C-alpha positions in Angstrom: 0.0 0.0 0.0 2.8 2.4 0.8 4.2 1.8 -2.7 1.1 3.0 -4.4 0.8 6.0 -2.3 4.4 6.9 -3.0 3.7 7.2 -6.7 1.9 10.5 -6.1 4.9 12.4 -4.7 7.2 10.7 -7.2 5.1 12.0 -10.0 5.0 15.5 -8.5 8.9 15.4 -8.2 9.2 14.2 -11.8 7.0 17.0 -13.1 9.1 19.5 -11.1 12.2 17.9 -12.6 10.9 18.3 -16.1 10.0 22.0 -15.4 13.5 22.7 -14.1 15.1 20.9 -17.0 12.9 22.9 -19.5 13.7 26.1 -17.8 17.4 25.4 -17.8 17.5 24.8 -21.5 16.2 28.4 -21.9 19.1 29.8 -19.7 22.7 30.3 -20.6 26.0 29.8 -18.9 26.3 28.7 -15.3 22.6 28.9 -14.8 22.1 26.3 -17.5 24.6 24.0 -16.0 23.2 24.5 -12.5 19.7 23.7 -13.9 20.8 20.5 -15.5 22.4 19.3 -12.3 19.4 20.3 -10.2 17.1 18.4 -12.6 19.2 15.3 -12.3 19.0 15.5 -8.5 15.3 16.0 -8.6 14.9 13.0 -10.9 17.0 11.0 -8.4 14.6 12.0 -5.7 11.6 11.0 -7.8 13.1 7.5 -8.4 14.3 7.1 -4.8 10.8 7.6 -3.3 9.2 4.5 -4.9 12.3 2.4 -4.2 12.1 3.2 -0.5 8.3 2.6 -0.5 8.7 -0.8 -2.1 11.3 -1.8 0.4 9.1 -0.5 3.3 6.1 -2.4 1.8 7.9 -5.7 1.2 9.7 -5.6 4.6 6.4 -5.2 6.4 7.1 -1.8 7.9 4.3 0.0 6.2 2.1 1.7 8.9 -0.9 1.7 6.6 -0.8 -2.1 6.3 -0.4 -2.4 10.1 -3.4 -0.2 10.6 -5.5 -2.2 8.2 -4.7 -5.5 10.0 -6.0 -4.2 13.3 -9.5 -3.8 12.0 -11.9 -6.8 12.3 -13.1 -6.6 8.7 -9.5 -7.0 7.4 -9.0 -10.3 9.2 
């Protein structure tokens, strides 16, 4: 469950990364270089979020799953 919820912030970070990358192509000099590096870091964050969420889900540390298991209807 945590994995599916993590796709929303990952999508938001990816959209921000594309915006920064697009904006940096319109710039010149050091600003363009800084924009490219910033976009790379933002894309790394966007990829890192679902990876961590998949680990949390598969390891059984997801608090959402723990809350769902405490209800009677889930058992």
